C-alpha positions in Angstrom: 21.0 0.8 -16.5 21.0 4.0 -14.5 21.0 7.6 -15.6 23.9 9.5 -13.9 24.5 13.3 -13.8 28.0 14.5 -13.5 28.3 16.8 -10.4 30.8 19.1 -12.2 29.5 19.6 -15.7 25.9 18.4 -15.1 26.0 16.3 -18.3 24.0 13.1 -18.0 24.8 9.7 -19.4 23.5 6.1 -19.0 25.6 3.8 -16.9 25.5 0.1 -18.0 26.5 -3.0 -16.1 29.7 -3.4 -18.1 31.0 0.0 -16.9 33.0 0.3 -13.7 31.0 1.5 -10.6 33.3 4.6 -10.3 34.9 6.4 -13.2 35.6 9.5 -15.1 32.8 11.6 -16.7 32.1 10.8 -20.3 32.5 14.5 -21.2 36.1 14.9 -22.5 36.4 18.5 -21.3 35.3 17.6 -17.7 37.7 16.3 -15.0 34.8 15.2 -12.8 33.9 11.6 -11.9 30.9 9.5 -11.1 30.0 7.1 -8.4 27.2 4.7 -9.2 26.5 3.7 -5.6 26.1 7.4 -4.5 23.9 8.1 -7.5 21.7 5.1 -6.7 21.3 6.2 -3.1 20.3 9.7 -4.1 17.9 8.3 -6.7 16.2 6.0 -4.2 16.0 8.8 -1.5 14.3 11.1 -4.0 11.7 8.5 -5.1 10.8 7.0 -1.7 9.0 9.1 0.9 10.3 9.1 4.4 8.9 6.2 6.5 8.3 8.6 9.4 5.9 10.8 7.4 2.2 9.9 8.2 -0.1 8.8 5.4 -2.5 11.5 4.4 -6.2 11.1 3.5 -6.8 12.0 -0.1 -10.2 13.5 0.7 -9.5 15.7 3.7 -5.7 15.8 3.8 -5.6 14.7 7.4 -3.3 12.1 8.8 -4.5 8.5 8.7 -4.1 6.8 12.2 -2.4 3.5 12.2 -4.3 0.4 13.3 
């Protein structure tokens, strides 16, 4: 299950495994569509920090050098 927001009407709905990966928005008055693969990529990018960013010390806030 994945929560998807329609880019046109901003209505959200839950996508389940028995639904197609691409389809029409569940709002009858909206002509927009959804793409599960794109929504999953955006969801993962928002939740995972960039690998290039250094780890910061919680006490001083300075970067932690690698081993």
